[in-house]
C-alpha positions in Angstrom: -11.8 -31.7 27.5 -11.1 -29.0 30.2 -7.8 -27.2 29.7 -5.9 -25.6 32.5 -2.3 -25.9 31.5 -0.2 -25.3 28.5 0.6 -29.0 28.1 -3.1 -29.9 28.0 -3.7 -27.2 25.4 -0.8 -28.5 23.2 -2.0 -32.1 23.6 -5.6 -31.1 22.6 -4.3 -29.4 19.4 -2.1 -32.4 18.6 -5.1 -34.8 19.0 -7.3 -32.6 16.8 -4.8 -32.4 14.0 -3.3 -35.9 14.2 0.2 -34.4 14.6 2.8 -35.2 17.2 2.9 -33.1 20.4 6.5 -32.3 19.6 5.5 -30.9 16.2 2.8 -28.7 17.7 5.1 -27.5 20.4 7.9 -26.6 17.9 5.5 -24.6 15.7 4.2 -22.6 18.7 7.7 -21.9 19.9 8.8 -20.9 16.4 6.2 -18.1 16.5 6.8 -17.2 20.1 3.2 -18.1 21.2 2.7 -18.7 24.9 -0.9 -18.9 26.2 -2.2 -16.5 28.8 -3.9 -18.9 31.2 -5.1 -16.5 33.9 -7.6 -13.7 34.1 -6.3 -10.1 34.0 -6.8 -8.3 37.3 -7.7 -4.6 36.7 -5.5 -1.9 38.1 -6.8 1.6 38.5 -5.1 4.8 37.2 -5.8 8.1 38.9 -4.4 11.5 38.0 -3.3 13.4 41.0 -1.7 16.7 39.8 -0.9 18.5 36.6 1.6 21.4 36.3 3.2 23.1 33.3 4.7 26.5 32.6 6.2 28.4 29.8 5.6 31.5 27.6 3.0 32.0 24.8 4.1 33.5 21.5 1.7 35.8 19.7 -0.7 38.6 20.6 -2.1 37.4 23.8 -3.2 39.5 26.8 -1.4 37.1 29.1 1.7 35.4 27.7 3.0 33.8 30.9 1.9 30.1 31.3 1.7 28.8 34.9 -0.9 26.1 35.2 -1.3 23.9 38.3 -4.0 21.5 39.5 -3.3 19.7 42.8 -5.0 16.9 44.7 -7.3 15.7 41.9 -9.6 13.0 43.1 -11.7 10.3 41.5 -15.1 11.3 40.0 -16.0 14.1 37.5 -13.6 16.9 36.4 -14.5 19.6 33.9 -12.5 22.0 31.7 -15.0 24.7 30.6 -14.9 28.1 28.9 -17.5 30.6 27.5 -16.1 30.2 24.0 -14.3 27.7 21.8 -10.5 27.6 21.2 -9.7 28.7 24.7 -7.6 25.8 25.9 -10.2 23.1 26.9 -9.2 20.4 24.4 -5.5 21.2 24.7 -5.7 20.5 28.4 -6.9 17.0 27.6 -4.2 16.6 25.0 -1.5 17.8 27.5 -2.6 15.0 29.8 -2.4 12.5 26.9 1.0 13.9 26.0 2.3 13.3 29.6 0.8 9.7 29.7 1.9 8.5 26.3 4.8 10.8 25.2 2.8 11.5 22.0 2.5 15.3 21.6 -0.6 16.2 19.5 -1.0 19.9 20.1 -1.5 22.7 17.5 1.6 23.7 15.6 1.3 27.3 16.8 2.0 26.1 20.4 5.5 24.9 19.4 8.0 26.5 21.7 5.4 27.5 24.4 6.3 25.0 27.1 9.2 25.0 29.5 8.4 22.3 32.0 5.6 19.7 32.4 4.8 17.3 35.2 1.9 14.9 35.8 1.6 12.9 39.0 -0.6 9.8 39.0 -1.4 6.7 41.0 -1.8 3.1 39.8 -3.7 1.5 42.7 -1.6 2.5 45.7 1.7 3.2 43.9 2.5 6.9 43.1 4.4 8.0 40.0 5.3 11.2 38.2 6.2 12.2 34.7 8.6 15.1 34.9 9.8 17.0 31.8 12.6 19.4 32.6 12.6 20.5 29.0 9.1 20.0 27.6 10.0 21.1 24.1 12.8 18.5 23.8 10.9 15.8 25.8 13.8 15.6 28.2 12.9 14.2 31.6 12.2 11.2 33.8 9.5 8.9 34.9 9.7 8.6 38.7 8.2 6.4 41.4 7.5 8.2 44.7 7.8 6.0 47.8 8.9 6.5 51.4 9.4 10.2 50.7 12.0 9.4 48.0 12.1 9.5 44.2 13.2 6.5 42.3 14.0 6.8 38.6 12.1 4.3 36.4 12.9 5.7 33.0 14.8 8.6 31.6 14.2 10.1 28.1 16.0 12.7 26.0 13.8 13.1 23.0 10.2 12.5 21.8 11.0 9.0 20.6 12.6 7.8 23.8 9.7 9.4 25.7 7.1 7.5 23.8 9.0 4.2 24.2 9.5 4.7 27.9 5.8 5.3 28.5 4.9 2.3 26.3 7.2 0.0 28.4 5.9 1.3 31.7 2.1 1.2 31.1 2.2 -2.1 29.1 3.9 -3.7 32.1 2.0 -2.0 34.9 -1.5 -2.6 33.4 -0.7 -6.1 32.2 -1.3 -5.3 28.6 0.1 -7.0 25.5 1.4 -5.5 22.3 -0.6 -6.0 19.2 1.6 -7.7 16.6 0.2 -7.5 13.1 1.5 -8.5 9.7 0.9 -5.9 7.0 1.2 -7.3 3.5 2.9 -5.0 0.9 1.9 -4.8 -2.7 4.7 -7.2 -3.6 3.4 -9.8 -1.2 6.1 -9.3 1.4 4.9 -9.2 5.0 5.9 -6.3 7.2 5.5 -6.8 11.0 3.9 -3.9 12.8 3.8 -3.5 16.6 1.1 -1.4 18.4 1.3 -0.7 22.1 0.2 1.8 24.7 -0.2 4.7 22.3 -2.8 2.7 20.4 -4.5 1.2 23.5 -4.8 4.7 25.0 -7.6 5.1 22.4 -9.9 3.3 24.9 -9.5 6.3 27.3 -10.0 9.0 24.7 -13.5 10.0 23.4 -13.9 12.2 20.3 -17.2 13.6 19.1 -19.1 11.4 16.6 -17.1 8.2 17.2 -16.9 5.6 14.4 -16.2 2.6 16.6 -17.5 1.3 19.9 -13.9 0.9 21.2 -10.8 2.9 20.2 -10.3 5.3 17.4 -11.2 5.2 13.7 -8.5 2.8 12.6 -10.3 -0.5 11.9 -7.4 -2.2 10.0 -6.3 -5.7 11.3 -9.5 -5.9 13.5 -8.0 -3.3 15.8 -11.4 -2.5 17.5 -11.9 -6.2 18.3 -8.4 -6.6 19.5 -8.7 -3.6 21.8 -12.0 -4.7 23.3 -10.6 -8.2 23.9 -7.5 -6.8 25.4 -9.4 -4.7 27.9 -11.9 -7.6 28.7 -8.8 -9.4 30.1 -10.1 -13.0 29.6 -7.6 -15.9 29.2 -6.9 -17.3 25.8 -8.2 -14.3 23.8 -4.7 -12.8 23.2 -3.4 -16.3 22.6 -5.9 -16.8 19.7 -4.9 -13.4 18.3 -1.3 -14.4 18.3 -2.2 -17.7 16.5 -4.1 -15.7 13.9 -1.0 -13.5 13.2 1.2 -16.6 13.0 -1.2 -18.1 10.4 -1.0 -14.9 8.4 2.8 -15.0 8.6 2.8 -18.6 7.4 0.5 -17.7 4.5 2.9 -14.9 3.4 5.9 -17.2 3.8 4.1 -19.8 1.7 3.4 -17.2 -1.0 7.1 -16.2 -1.0 8.1 -19.9 -1.4 5.6 -20.3 -4.3 6.9 -17.0 -5.8 10.5 -18.4 -5.7 9.5 -21.6 -7.4 7.5 -19.6 -10.0 10.7 -17.7 -10.8 12.4 -20.9 -11.5 9.5 -22.0 -13.7 9.6 -18.7 -15.6 13.3 -19.1 -16.2 12.6 -22.6 -17.5 9.9 -21.3 -19.9 12.2 -18.6 -21.2 14.9 -21.2 -21.8 12.3 -23.5 -23.4 11.5 -20.9 -26.0 15.1 -20.5 -26.8 15.6 -24.2 -27.4 12.5 -24.5 -29.5 13.8 -21.6 -31.6 17.1 -23.5 -32.0 15.4 -26.7 -32.9 13.3 -24.9 -35.6 16.5 -23.4 -37.1 18.2 -26.7 -37.2 15.2 -28.3 -38.9 15.3 -25.6 -41.6 19.0 -25.9 -42.3 20.2 -29.4 -41.7 23.3 -30.6 -43.6 25.3 -33.9 -44.0 28.6 -32.6 -42.5 30.3 -34.4 -39.7 29.0 -33.8 -36.0 30.7 -31.9 -33.3 30.2 -34.1 -30.3 32.1 -31.9 -27.9 29.8 -28.9 -28.4 26.7 -31.0 -27.9 28.1 -32.4 -24.7 29.1 -29.0 -23.3 25.7 -27.6 -24.2 24.0 -30.4 -22.4 26.2 -30.0 -19.3 25.6 -26.2 -19.3 21.9 -26.7 -19.4 22.1 -29.3 -16.6 24.2 -27.0 -14.5 21.9 -24.1 -15.2 18.9 -26.1 -13.9 20.8 -27.3 -10.8 22.0 -23.7 -10.0 18.4 -22.4 -10.4 17.2 -25.1 -8.0 19.9 -24.2 -5.6 18.8 -20.5 -5.7 15.3 -21.5 -4.9 16.4 -23.6 -1.8 18.6 -20.8 -0.5 15.8 -18.3 -0.8 13.7 -20.5 1.4 16.5 -21.0 3.9 17.4 -17.3 4.1 13.7 -16.4 4.8 13.5 -19.0 7.6 16.9 -18.0 9.2 15.9 -14.3 9.1 12.7 -15.1 11.1 14.8 -17.1 13.6 17.3 -14.2 13.8 14.5 -11.7 14.7 13.3 -13.9 17.5 16.8 -14.3 18.9 17.5 -10.6 18.8 14.3 -10.0 20.8 15.6 -12.5 23.4 18.9 -10.5 23.6 17.0 -7.3 24.1 14.8 -8.9 26.9 17.8 -10.4 28.8 19.9 -7.3 28.5 17.1 -5.2 29.8 16.7 -7.5 32.8 20.4 -7.3 33.6 20.5 -3.5 33.2 17.5 -3.3 35.6 19.3 -5.4 38.2 22.6 -3.5 37.9 20.9 -0.2 38.2 19.0 -1.3 41.3 22.2 -2.6 43.0 24.2 0.5 41.9 21.7 2.8 43.7 22.5 1.0 47.0 26.3 1.3 46.5 26.1 5.0 45.8 24.2 5.6 49.0 26.7 3.6 51.1 29.6 5.6 49.6 28.3 8.9 51.0 30.5 10.3 53.8 28.4 12.2 56.4 30.2 14.8 58.5 27.9 14.7 61.5 25.1 12.8 63.0 21.7 14.5 62.8 20.5 12.5 65.8 23.2 13.3 68.4 24.9 16.3 66.6 28.3 14.6 67.1 30.9 15.6 64.5 32.9 12.9 62.7 36.5 13.2 61.8 38.2 11.0 59.1 39.8 8.9 61.9 36.4 8.2 63.6 34.9 7.4 60.2 37.7 4.9 59.4 37.3 3.1 62.7 33.5 2.9 62.3 33.8 1.6 58.8 36.4 -1.0 59.7 34.1 -2.2 62.5 31.1 -2.2 60.1 29.5 0.4 62.4 27.0 3.0 61.0 29.0 6.2 60.5 26.0 8.3 61.4 24.8 7.0 64.7 27.0 4.1 65.6 24.5 1.3 65.3 25.9 -1.9 63.8 24.8 -2.5 60.3 23.0 -5.8 59.7 25.1 -8.1 57.6 22.9 -10.5 55.7 23.6 -13.0 53.0 24.2 -11.3 49.7 23.5 -13.5 46.7 23.6 -10.5 44.3 26.8 -11.9 42.7 25.2 -15.1 41.7 22.1 -13.4 40.4 24.2 -11.1 38.4 26.2 -14.0 37.1 23.0 -15.8 36.0 21.7 -12.7 34.3 25.0 -12.1 32.5 25.1 -15.8 31.5 21.6 -15.4 30.1 22.6 -12.3 28.1 25.7 -14.1 26.9 23.7 -17.2 25.8 21.2 -15.0 24.0 23.9 -13.0 22.3 25.7 -16.2 21.3 22.5 -17.7 19.9 21.8 -14.4 18.0 25.4 -14.3 16.7 25.2 -17.8 15.5 22.0 -17.1 13.6 23.4 -13.9 12.1 26.4 -15.9 11.0 24.3 -18.6 9.5 22.1 -16.0 7.8 25.1 -14.3 6.3 26.5 -17.7 5.2 23.3 -18.7 3.4 22.8 -15.2 2.0 26.3 -15.5 0.6 25.4 -19.0 -0.8 22.3 -17.6 -2.4 24.3 -14.8 -4.1 26.9 -17.3 -5.2 24.2 -19.6 -6.5 22.6 -16.7 -8.5 25.9 -15.8 -10.0 26.5 -19.5 -10.8 23.1 -19.7 -12.5 23.7 -16.6 -14.5 27.1 -17.9 -15.5 25.7 -21.2 -16.8 23.0 -19.3 -18.5 25.5 -17.2 -20.4 27.6 -20.3 -21.2 24.5 -22.2 -22.4 23.5 -19.4 -24.7 27.1 -19.2 -26.1 27.0 -23.0 -26.8 23.6 -22.7 -28.5 25.1 -20.1 -30.8 27.8 -22.5 -31.7 25.2 -25.2 -32.4 23.4 -22.7 -34.7 26.6 -22.3 -36.6 27.0 -26.1 -37.1 23.3 -26.9 -37.6 23.9 -28.2 -41.2 26.4 -30.9 -40.1 25.7 -34.6 -40.7 24.8 -35.2 -37.1 22.0 -32.6 -37.2 19.4 -35.4 -36.7 21.1 -36.5 -33.5 21.2 -32.9 -32.3 17.4 -32.6 -32.9 16.9 -35.7 -30.8 18.9 -34.2 -28.0 17.1 -30.8 -28.2 13.8 -32.6 -28.2 14.8 -34.5 -25.0 15.9 -31.2 -23.4 12.7 -29.5 -24.5 10.6 -32.3 -23.0 12.4 -31.9 -19.6 12.0 -28.1 -19.6 8.3 -28.5 -20.5 7.9 -30.5 -17.3 9.8 -27.9 -15.2 7.9 -25.0 -16.7 4.5 -26.6 -16.2 5.2 -28.0 -12.7 2.6 -27.0 -10.1 3.8 -25.0 -7.0 5.4 -27.0 -4.3 2.8 -28.2 -1.8 2.6 -26.0 1.4 3.4 -27.6 4.7 0.6 -28.6 7.0 1.5 -25.8 9.4 -1.5 -23.8 8.2 -3.9 -26.6 8.9 -2.4 -27.0 12.4 -2.7 -23.3 13.1 -6.3 -23.3 11.9 -7.0 -26.1 14.4 -5.2 -24.3 17.2 -7.2 -21.1 16.5 -10.5 -23.1 16.5 -9.6 -25.0 19.7 -8.5 -21.9 21.5 -11.6 -19.9 20.6 -13.8 -22.5 22.2 -11.9 -22.0 25.5 -13.1 -18.5 26.0 -16.3 -18.2 23.8 -18.7 -19.1 26.6 -17.1 -16.8 29.2 -16.8 -14.0 26.7 -20.5 -14.2 25.7 -21.4 -14.1 29.4 -19.2 -11.0 30.0 -20.5 -9.3 26.9 -24.1 -10.0 27.9 -23.5 -8.3 31.2 -21.7 -5.4 29.5 -24.6 -5.1 27.0 -27.2 -4.9 29.8 -25.2 -2.2 31.7 -24.6 -0.3 28.5 -28.3 0.1 28.0 -28.8 1.1 31.6 -26.0 3.7 31.5 -27.1 5.1 28.1 -30.6 5.5 29.4 -29.1 7.4 32.3 -27.4 9.6 29.7 -30.8 10.6 28.2 -31.5 7.9 25.6 -35.0 7.4 27.0 -36.2 5.6 23.8 -33.5 2.9 24.2 -34.8 -0.6 25.1 -31.8 -2.9 24.7 -28.2 -3.1 23.5 -26.4 -6.1 22.2 -22.6 -5.9 22.0 -21.1 -8.7 19.9 -17.6 -10.3 20.0 -16.7 -8.5 16.8 -17.5 -5.1 18.6 -20.6 -4.6 16.4 -23.5 -3.3 18.4 -27.2 -3.7 17.8 -29.2 -0.9 19.3 -32.9 -1.6 20.1 -35.1 1.6 20.2 -38.8 2.1 20.6 -39.1 2.5 16.8 -37.0 -0.5 15.9 -33.4 -1.8 15.9 -30.4 -0.4 14.1 -26.7 -0.9 14.2 -24.3 1.4 16.0 -23.0 2.9 12.7 -26.5 4.2 11.8 -27.1 6.0 15.1 -26.8 9.8 15.3 -23.5 11.4 16.4 -25.0 12.2 19.8 -26.3 8.6 20.2 -23.0 7.1 19.3 -21.1 9.3 21.8 -23.4 8.2 24.6 -23.4 4.6 23.6 -19.6 4.4 23.4 -19.2 6.1 26.8 -21.8 3.8 28.3 -20.2 0.7 26.8 -16.8 1.6 28.2 -18.2 2.4 31.7 -20.1 -0.9 31.6 -16.9 -2.8 30.9 -15.2 -1.0 33.8 -18.2 -1.8 36.0 -18.2 -5.5 35.1 -14.4 -5.5 35.8 -15.0 -3.9 39.2 -17.6 -6.5 40.1 -15.8 -9.6 38.9 -12.2 -8.6 39.2 -11.5 -9.2 35.5 -10.3 -6.6 33.0 -7.5 -4.2 32.1 -9.1 -0.8 31.6 -7.4 1.7 34.0 -10.5 3.6 34.7 -9.6 7.1 33.4 -11.7 8.7 30.6 -11.0 11.9 28.7 -14.1 13.3 26.9 -13.6 16.0 24.4 -16.3 18.5 23.3 -19.1 16.9 25.3 -21.5 19.6 24.1 -21.0 18.9 20.4 -22.1 16.0 18.1 -25.8 16.9 18.2 -25.8 16.9 22.0 -27.9 19.9 23.0 -27.8 21.6 26.4 -30.6 19.3 27.8 -28.6 16.2 26.7 -25.4 17.6 28.2 -27.3 17.9 31.5 -28.4 14.3 31.2 -24.9 13.0 30.3 -23.2 15.0 33.1 -26.0 14.1 35.6 -25.7 10.5 34.6 -21.9 10.5 35.1 -22.3 12.1 38.5 -24.7 9.3 39.6 -22.3 6.6 38.5 -19.8 7.7 41.2 -21.6 5.4 43.6 -21.3 2.3 41.4 -17.9 3.2 39.9 -16.1 4.8 42.9 -12.6 4.3 41.2 -13.4 6.0 37.9 -12.0 9.4 37.1 -13.5 11.4 34.2 -12.3 14.6 32.6 -14.6 16.4 30.2 -14.1 19.5 28.1 -17.0 21.6 27.0 -18.6 25.0 26.7 -19.6 26.4 30.1 -23.2 25.7 31.1 -25.3 25.2 34.1 -25.5 21.4 33.6 -21.8 21.0 34.1 -21.4 23.6 36.9 -24.3 22.1 38.9 -23.1 18.5 38.7 -19.3 18.7 38.8 -17.8 19.7 42.2 -16.6 23.2 42.2 -13.0 22.2 43.1 -13.0 19.9 40.1 -13.8 22.7 37.5 -11.3 24.6 35.5 -12.9 27.8 34.1 -11.6 30.4 31.8 -9.8 33.5 33.3 -10.8 37.1 32.6 -8.9 37.0 29.3 -11.1 34.1 28.2 -8.4 31.4 28.4 -8.1 28.5 30.8 -4.3 28.7 30.9 
C-alpha cells in the first residue's frame, strides 16, 4: 500500500495491529508524533566576513587584536602558520563560536575579546552575528535586507546566545531536534534534547575521527540519527520519534510495575507480621471469653490498609500520566506565545517608523513646521514629500486576536493540567498518609490481639488470621499488571514506517558510497576499490589487500573517508535536491593524523578539483604551512602568520 498522507499512514498501522484508527491516532498525538511527508530541500550556508578585536593578556610581542576577513567566497580557504599553537585552530573555533554560541577556546584566552561579528548567507539571504561584548555574549543576530538591519534575536549571556542560534539554524535549515530518553539508575526516564550544537558536528572535522558522521558521542544512536537528519528523506525522523516514544512507554511500564511491586512488598511484610501473630496465638491459646470488637477492628484496619495501598498505586499511575500531558501542554504554550511575540514585534517595528517626525524633505529640501505636519497627517499625506499614503485593508487586529486566543487556550489547557496534576499529587499524598495511618492502627490492634491470645475464642481468631494470611499471600504473589498493547502498536508503527523509506535510503546510500570511494581516491587513497556505507553509519572499506571496517582504518584513512563521505552526501543533495547539510566544512589539523606532506597535497588538490562538481561548498582548513596548501588554495583565501608568528 503506497502511503502519501498522514491518514493513510495511520490507517496502515491500524490495519497491521488490528486496532481502531482512533486508538492509533490518539497514541501518536499523545507522544506528539507527526510524520514528515516531504523531502528536505538543501539550503546552502556561506561565510562572508569575520571580524573580531580585543587585547591579549600575557607576554606577546603584539597584544592588540584586530582581525578582519572580508568578501569570503565559496571554495577552499586556509589558515596556516609555520609552527603549531599560533592561532589556526582557534580561528576555526571562533567561527564555530559565532555560529553556535558555544565558546570552546583555551582558558587563557578568557578576557581577550571585545567585539566579534560573523556575516553569512543562507542561499540568497544575508545575516550577521554581532557581539558588542564578546566576553559576556551580549549582542544580536541580524538579517540584512534592502540596506537595512532587522533584529532576529537578541542575547545577553552565553546561554541565551546558544539558544538563539539553535532556534535560528534549526528553523532556517529545516532540521529537527533529537529527543532522547536517558534512563537513570533508578529506572526513571530523563528526556534530553539535542539541537544545532550537536548537529554542527557534521561540519567539524577533527584528526583521527571515531565516527563517519558527527563527533565521538555514539550514545542513543547519535551518528545514525545525524546521518539520517542530513539525508533529509521523508519518514526517517518520524521513525526516530516512534522509537523514542516506545522507549518512553517502556520506562512508564517499568514505573507502573515498580509501583505494583511496592504494594506487593508491603503485603509480604504484613504477611510476615500476621504469620508471627498466628504462631504466637497457637503457642498460647486459652479458654477465656473472646473480644469480638478487637477482632472486627483489626479486620477493618487491614482491609482499609489494603484499599489505601491500592489507591496509592492508582494515583502514582495517574500522576505520571498527567505529568506527561502537562509537559506537552507547556510546550504548546511556549510555541503559541513565541508566535504571538514574533507577530507583535513585527507590527511594532512598523508603528515606530511611522511615529518618527521628519523636519525636512530630503527630496525637495522643504522645511516642515508643526502646523504643516498636522495638516499632512490629518489628510493622511506623507509628511516627507506630500505623496498620499496607500490605505490598504489591515487585518492585523484579527490576526493578533487569533494569536492571543491561541495563547489563551494553550495557557488554559496547561493550567487545567497543572491543576489536575496538583489535585492528584495531593490525593496521592493523602492516600499514602491514609495507608500509613491504617498500617499503624493495624499494628496497634495486632498488639492487642497478642495480649488476648489466650482467650476462649483463640480458635476463631486463628481462623480469621488464616483467612487474612491467605488473601495476603495472593496479593504478595500476584504477577505484575499486564502492560497495555501500546508497545505492540508502536513496534508495528516503527516497522511500517521503516519500509516507507528503506528502498529510497538504500538507493541514496549507494550513490553516496560510490562517490565516497571516488572522492577518497582523489584524496590519495589509491589502493581503495570500493566503499559501502550502511544505514547504521558503519562503513566497509574495500582495499587492494582486502576489506576492513572504518574503525580499523588508519587515522589518515579515516580522516579522508569521513571527509569524502560528507562531500559525497552534499554532492548527492546537489544533484537530487534532497538533503539538509549546509555545505560548510571546518577541517582542523589537516597535516596531522598520519597524513604526510604528500598526502596533504593530495587532499588539498582533491578538494580544489571538487570546486567544479560542488560549486556551493565552502571549506576552511587549518594546518602547518606547506607548498601543497599554498599552491592549491587561492592567495586571497589564505591567512598566514605575521612576523611575530601568530595569525591574529
